[in-house]
C-alpha positions, 0 to 999 in steps of 0.5 A: 644824304644828310650833312653828317652822312656826308661828314662820315663819308669824308672821315671814311675816305680820308682815314682811308687815304691815310692808311693805304698811302701813309700821307701825313695827316695834316695833309689829308685834314685840309680836305683840299680833295672834296668839294670846295662848296661843301658846307663849314659845318660838315667840314668841320664834323668830318675833320673832328671825326678824323682828328678824334679817331686818329688822336685815339687809334691806339685805343679804338684799334685795340677795341676792334681787336678785341670784338672782331671775334675770328678775324685777325686785324690785318684781314679787315678791309681798310674800308671796313677798318675805316668805318670802324674806327670812326664809328668806335671813335664816335661811340666812345667820345661823341656823347651828342651822338646817340649810339644807335645813330652811330652804328645805324650810320656805319652800317648804311655807309658799309653797305654803300662802300663795303662788300655785300656782307660787311655790315654784318661784321661792322654791326656785330662789332659795333654793338659789342663795343656799345653793349660791353664798354659804353654801357658798362661805362654809363652803368659805373657812372650811376 
């Protein structure tokens, strides 16, 4: 498993913890619950994803609501919501990561940590955001 994927899995676990237990983000961001031998660059990547997601949570959640057709936000599992959250943050704000990589990683992580067909839902939401929000924004820049 690549280092950045492990960073994304840490972000998933952290966002899940915050949502489920209402732990203060500062406590979760200490990453005391992960392997001490984890390289600093992976920890930094995970922390960036977590902090960035939390800083933009209202915008991210509004996009989830907008693009999760026929699904109530409250019906989306915490795992799927967490994957969507850090992935949408990455699509919007991590221009160093190609959208295709963001979506592919979200799909692979959901296949491992969510239900059998969750990856299809996650792919649909992220693809809609990429096509309608990201590419539209890129065209406006040109």
